[in-house]
C-alpha positions as semicolon CSV with decimal commas, in nm:
position;residue;x (nm);y (nm);z (nm)
1;X;0,000;0,000;0,000
2;X;0,130;0,344;-0,094
3;X;0,131;0,571;0,212
4;X;0,209;0,890;0,024
5;X;0,310;1,003;-0,323
6;X;0,419;1,322;-0,495
7;X;0,387;1,353;-0,871
8;X;0,524;1,654;-1,056
9;X;0,606;1,725;-1,420
10;X;0,964;1,609;-1,353
11;X;0,936;1,323;-1,105
12;X;0,705;1,081;-0,925
13;X;0,806;0,955;-0,581
14;X;0,627;0,700;-0,366
15;X;0,641;0,611;0,003
16;X;0,565;0,247;-0,064
17;X;0,689;-0,107;-0,121
18;X;0,852;-0,104;-0,464
19;X;0,670;-0,422;-0,564
20;X;0,337;-0,244;-0,516
21;X;0,441;0,040;-0,746
22;X;0,635;-0,143;-1,015
23;X;0,357;-0,393;-1,087
24;X;0,141;-0,099;-1,202
25;X;0,402;0,028;-1,448
26;X;0,362;-0,057;-1,818
27;X;0,593;-0,293;-2,004
28;X;0,906;-0,127;-2,146
29;X;0,835;0,211;-1,992
30;X;1,176;0,275;-1,831
31;X;1,489;0,392;-2,015
32;X;1,739;0,346;-1,732
33;X;1,736;0,202;-1,380
34;X;2,009;0,293;-1,131
35;X;2,000;0,192;-0,766
36;X;2,165;0,033;-0,464
37;X;1,989;-0,284;-0,349
38;X;1,939;-0,341;0,024
39;X;2,231;-0,542;0,155
40;X;2,108;-0,850;0,341
41;X;2,321;-0,923;0,649
42;X;2,512;-0,595;0,615
43;X;2,249;-0,327;0,673
44;X;1,899;-0,354;0,817
45;X;1,713;-0,041;0,717
46;X;1,388;-0,094;0,908
47;X;1,178;-0,345;1,101
48;X;0,914;-0,363;0,828
49;X;0,828;-0,710;0,699
50;X;0,833;-0,556;0,351
51;X;1,194;-0,445;0,389
52;X;1,397;-0,672;0,160
53;X;1,697;-0,653;0,393
54;X;1,491;-0,768;0,692
55;X;1,512;-1,143;0,619
56;X;1,612;-1,457;0,806
57;X;1,867;-1,583;0,552
58;X;2,055;-1,489;0,237
59;X;1,851;-1,747;0,046
60;X;1,532;-1,565;0,143
61;X;1,683;-1,233;0,041
62;X;1,779;-1,354;-0,307
63;X;1,435;-1,506;-0,356
64;X;1,272;-1,173;-0,272
65;X;1,521;-0,976;-0,480
66;X;1,458;-1,193;-0,787
67;X;1,091;-1,090;-0,787
68;X;1,209;-0,732;-0,835
69;X;1,467;-0,819;-1,102
70;X;1,192;-0,992;-1,301
71;X;0,979;-0,677;-1,282
72;X;1,276;-0,459;-1,376
73;X;1,323;-0,678;-1,683
74;X;0,958;-0,629;-1,775
75;X;0,954;-0,249;-1,742
76;X;1,298;-0,183;-1,891
77;X;1,305;-0,109;-2,263
78;X;1,492;-0,352;-2,485
79;X;1,860;-0,277;-2,519
80;X;1,867;-0,037;-2,222
81;X;2,071;-0,037;-1,903
82;X;2,028;-0,130;-1,537
83;X;2,313;-0,001;-1,318
84;X;2,342;-0,166;-0,976
85;X;2,561;-0,009;-0,706
86;X;2,681;-0,271;-0,457
87;X;2,970;-0,416;-0,259
88;X;3,086;-0,747;-0,112
89;X;2,909;-0,863;0,204
90;X;3,046;-0,985;0,535
91;X;2,967;-1,342;0,640
92;X;3,150;-1,420;0,965
93;X;3,486;-1,347;1,129
94;X;3,556;-1,087;0,861
95;X;3,504;-1,332;0,574
96;X;3,333;-1,201;0,262
97;X;3,073;-1,329;0,019
98;X;3,068;-1,216;-0,344
99;X;2,741;-1,021;-0,352
100;X;2,805;-0,882;-0,703
101;X;2,834;-1,238;-0,837
102;X;2,492;-1,325;-0,693
103;X;2,338;-1,015;-0,851
104;X;2,490;-1,109;-1,186
105;X;2,330;-1,454;-1,164
106;X;1,986;-1,306;-1,097
107;X;2,011;-1,059;-1,384
108;X;2,143;-1,312;-1,634
109;X;1,856;-1,547;-1,544
110;X;1,599;-1,275;-1,612
111;X;1,662;-1,129;-1,954
112;X;1,975;-0,920;-1,909
113;X;2,332;-0,945;-2,035
114;X;2,612;-0,862;-1,791
115;X;2,824;-0,594;-1,960
116;X;3,076;-0,450;-1,716
117;X;3,187;-0,397;-1,357
118;X;3,321;-0,058;-1,244
119;X;3,520;-0,032;-0,921
120;X;3,490;0,286;-0,716
121;X;3,792;0,348;-0,494
122;X;3,759;0,431;-0,125
123;X;4,017;0,601;0,095
124;X;4,119;0,335;0,352
125;X;4,147;0,562;0,657
126;X;3,800;0,706;0,600
127;X;3,662;0,353;0,564
128;X;3,831;0,254;0,891
129;X;3,688;0,557;1,075
130;X;3,339;0,496;0,938
131;X;3,315;0,117;0,975
132;X;3,567;0,043;1,253
133;X;3,662;-0,271;1,060
134;X;3,958;-0,435;1,233
135;X;4,131;-0,552;0,916
136;X;4,231;-0,191;0,842
137;X;4,391;-0,132;1,184
138;X;4,757;-0,038;1,156
139;X;4,846;-0,212;1,483
140;X;4,813;-0,549;1,309
141;X;5,092;-0,449;1,070
142;X;5,313;-0,464;1,377
143;X;5,149;-0,761;1,550
144;X;5,030;-0,992;1,269
145;X;4,967;-0,854;0,921
146;X;4,779;-1,168;0,812
147;X;4,490;-0,989;0,983
148;X;4,519;-0,690;0,747
149;X;4,324;-0,662;0,419
150;X;4,260;-0,374;0,177
151;X;3,955;-0,152;0,212
152;X;3,652;-0,288;0,031
153;X;3,558;-0,086;-0,280
154;X;3,211;-0,032;-0,419
155;X;3,108;-0,168;-0,757
156;X;2,870;-0,057;-1,030
157;X;2,739;-0,352;-1,229
158;X;2,609;-0,270;-1,577
159;X;2,342;-0,489;-1,735
160;X;2,177;-0,449;-2,075
161;X;1,831;-0,590;-2,136
162;X;1,834;-0,825;-2,431
163;X;1,681;-0,696;-2,754
164;X;1,740;-0,405;-2,989
165;X;1,760;-0,054;-2,849
166;X;1,519;0,149;-3,062
167;X;1,632;0,489;-2,929
168;X;2,011;0,537;-2,927
169;X;2,158;0,741;-2,644
170;X;2,336;1,021;-2,825
171;X;2,573;1,305;-2,736
172;X;2,564;1,537;-3,037
173;X;2,876;1,729;-2,940
174;X;3,029;1,462;-2,716
175;X;3,049;1,468;-2,336
176;X;3,047;1,817;-2,189
177;X;3,024;1,773;-1,810
178;X;3,271;1,591;-1,585
179;X;3,154;1,445;-1,254
180;X;3,454;1,387;-1,029
181;X;3,759;1,542;-0,868
182;X;4,037;1,485;-1,125
183;X;3,923;1,517;-1,487
184;X;4,274;1,531;-1,633
185;X;4,532;1,261;-1,564
186;X;4,887;1,383;-1,486
187;X;5,030;1,202;-1,790
188;X;4,773;1,375;-2,010
189;X;4,901;1,713;-1,890
190;X;5,254;1,621;-1,993
191;X;5,146;1,501;-2,337
192;X;4,939;1,813;-2,397
193;X;5,221;2,044;-2,295
194;X;5,473;1,877;-2,525
195;X;5,236;1,865;-2,820
196;X;5,112;2,222;-2,796
197;X;5,396;2,414;-2,639
198;X;5,173;2,536;-2,357
199;X;5,297;2,613;-2,008
200;X;5,020;2,519;-1,765
201;X;5,127;2,470;-1,405
202;X;4,903;2,176;-1,325
203;X;4,605;1,974;-1,443
204;X;4,351;2,217;-1,303
205;X;4,479;2,498;-1,522
206;X;4,473;2,272;-1,828
207;X;4,117;2,165;-1,750
208;X;4,003;2,527;-1,731
209;X;4,171;2,596;-2,063
210;X;4,011;2,293;-2,232
211;X;3,666;2,383;-2,100
212;X;3,696;2,738;-2,230
213;X;3,836;2,639;-2,567
214;X;3,583;2,362;-2,638
215;X;3,278;2,506;-2,460
216;X;3,074;2,542;-2,780
217;X;3,271;2,300;-2,997
218;X;3,037;2,130;-3,244
219;X;3,259;1,858;-3,391
220;X;3,273;1,560;-3,152
221;X;3,562;1,409;-3,350
222;X;3,791;1,697;-3,255
223;X;3,635;1,784;-2,918
224;X;3,925;1,730;-2,677
225;X;3,697;1,809;-2,382
226;X;3,478;1,510;-2,465
227;X;3,780;1,291;-2,536
228;X;3,929;1,368;-2,194
229;X;3,602;1,300;-2,012
230;X;3,552;0,968;-2,190
231;X;3,913;0,868;-2,116
232;X;3,830;0,895;-1,745
233;X;3,480;0,741;-1,763
234;X;3,607;0,450;-1,973
235;X;3,836;0,335;-1,693
236;X;3,721;0,026;-1,501
237;X;3,833;0,202;-1,181
238;X;3,673;0,533;-1,085
239;X;3,929;0,668;-0,842
240;X;3,821;1,031;-0,805
241;X;3,459;1,001;-0,691
242;X;3,402;1,277;-0,437
243;X;3,282;1,106;-0,119
244;X;3,136;1,428;0,019
245;X;2,936;1,501;-0,297
246;X;2,608;1,350;-0,181
247;X;2,268;1,466;-0,063
248;X;2,178;1,522;0,302
249;X;2,097;1,193;0,471
250;X;2,188;1,200;0,841
251;X;1,857;1,361;0,931
252;X;1,675;1,053;0,794
253;X;1,826;0,815;1,051
254;X;1,575;0,715;1,316
255;X;1,572;0,511;1,638
256;X;1,495;0,175;1,476
257;X;1,793;0,187;1,242
258;X;2,059;-0,071;1,322
259;X;2,311;0,086;1,084
260;X;2,312;0,344;0,812
261;X;2,494;0,355;0,481
262;X;2,607;0,676;0,316
263;X;2,400;0,741;0,001
264;X;2,551;0,691;-0,342
265;X;2,765;0,988;-0,443
266;X;2,620;1,220;-0,706
267;X;2,935;1,177;-0,919
268;X;2,849;0,808;-0,970
269;X;2,485;0,881;-1,049
270;X;2,572;1,170;-1,284
271;X;2,810;0,955;-1,487
272;X;2,563;0,670;-1,527
273;X;2,275;0,900;-1,622
274;X;2,487;1,097;-1,869
275;X;2,624;0,784;-2,037
276;X;2,308;0,575;-2,055
277;X;2,006;0,803;-2,098
278;X;1,887;1,090;-2,315
279;X;1,733;1,412;-2,189
280;X;1,361;1,371;-2,129
281;X;1,386;0,994;-2,074
282;X;1,265;0,810;-1,764
283;X;1,503;0,695;-1,491
284;X;1,377;0,452;-1,225
285;X;1,525;0,392;-0,881
286;X;1,340;0,121;-0,685
287;X;1,521;0,199;-0,357
288;X;1,517;0,578;-0,348
289;X;1,665;0,635;-0,005
290;X;1,719;1,009;0,046
291;X;1,655;1,082;-0,323
292;X;2,001;1,078;-0,484
293;X;1,909;0,909;-0,813
294;X;1,589;1,112;-0,851
295;X;1,778;1,434;-0,784
296;X;2,052;1,338;-1,028
297;X;1,808;1,247;-1,303
298;X;1,590;1,558;-1,274
299;X;1,887;1,792;-1,244
300;X;2,023;1,647;-1,569
301;X;1,700;1,700;-1,763
302;X;1,550;1,352;-1,723
303;X;1,225;1,229;-1,568
304;X;1,251;1,021;-1,252
305;X;1,050;0,762;-1,064
306;X;1,157;0,677;-0,709
307;X;1,013;0,440;-0,452
308;X;1,108;0,429;-0,084
309;X;0,956;0,210;0,187
310;X;1,105;0,382;0,489
311;X;0,915;0,691;0,605
312;X;1,215;0,889;0,731
313;X;1,412;0,834;0,409
314;X;1,113;0,933;0,199
315;X;1,065;1,252;0,401
316;X;1,434;1,334;0,361
317;X;1,400;1,282;-0,015
318;X;1,115;1,534;-0,022
319;X;1,341;1,792;0,143
320;X;1,633;1,711;-0,087
321;X;1,416;1,746;-0,397
322;X;1,276;2,088;-0,306
323;X;1,378;2,331;-0,576
324;X;1,562;2,071;-0,785
325;X;1,614;2,186;-1,144
326;X;1,828;2,113;-1,445
327;X;2,190;2,189;-1,351
328;X;2,350;2,176;-1,694
329;X;2,120;2,222;-1,991
330;X;1,780;2,350;-2,091
331;X;1,500;2,121;-1,974
332;X;1,385;1,887;-2,249
333;X;1,027;1,878;-2,373
334;X;0,795;1,737;-2,106
335;X;0,641;1,392;-2,143
336;X;0,425;1,160;-1,935
337;X;0,611;0,950;-1,676
338;X;0,405;0,638;-1,736
């Protein structure tokens, strides 16, 4: 049952169980889905029986999750992308289970092709401070370093629904917006300086120059701005995602929460939306949380559908979406959400 909903010309958000909402959506009505699934055994988000993370076993979780993947397959247009943000899960005594591998199995069994895995780097000290995981403690380097292991990264799994994509995702002039902290690699600066005789001090100065020079460049073949952005996005490791670049979320934590996970960074969402959807298309996030994917989609000229079961997260999303508008380009022509 949907407790509350807000529908505007740019987005529709629901305080509801996603299975209640998605079953009402038409076949092949979604251009892109991007989301973080609830992590069974890692985070319990609420005490609700409808909360997919609130289960008695991993087997029960995967059974429940597959119902959603089947629905995502139904509503996703042929040839379009689902992007799933996830990580490995703890089992016992610090041991891990390969959660991404289980997600891949579910998607491949339900009409999708697994296309790629992107690793997003995390700064180890910040992970240690946030999680208090013992395997990152420096004291074990002295005492017994077999107890030390690298900080767990996040992953973005990319799946394409089988079938022909009838509406190509195009970038007429190439990529024009970079989401991240370091758009120009140090070696690129050196190459550019030698080839052009320029004398920039560092990569930031070169980036400013490239943005100014190619701001209105109409030939994507010679657009060095787009080439540089794609060079970074095409890497299988995204190592300059800005951890602090996320929406407000701490206010949405309530007394029944066992743990809380930081929302997906806007840099990750911006890259996925820019690469895999056109302006005016519909982006779905079945686990909306504090509204990151909806905010990212609307602010980049897309339409968004978000569903969130937990009341406090939904209310935080409402606050985060107040005044949201297109950050980069003119808003595309309006169309019905579904």
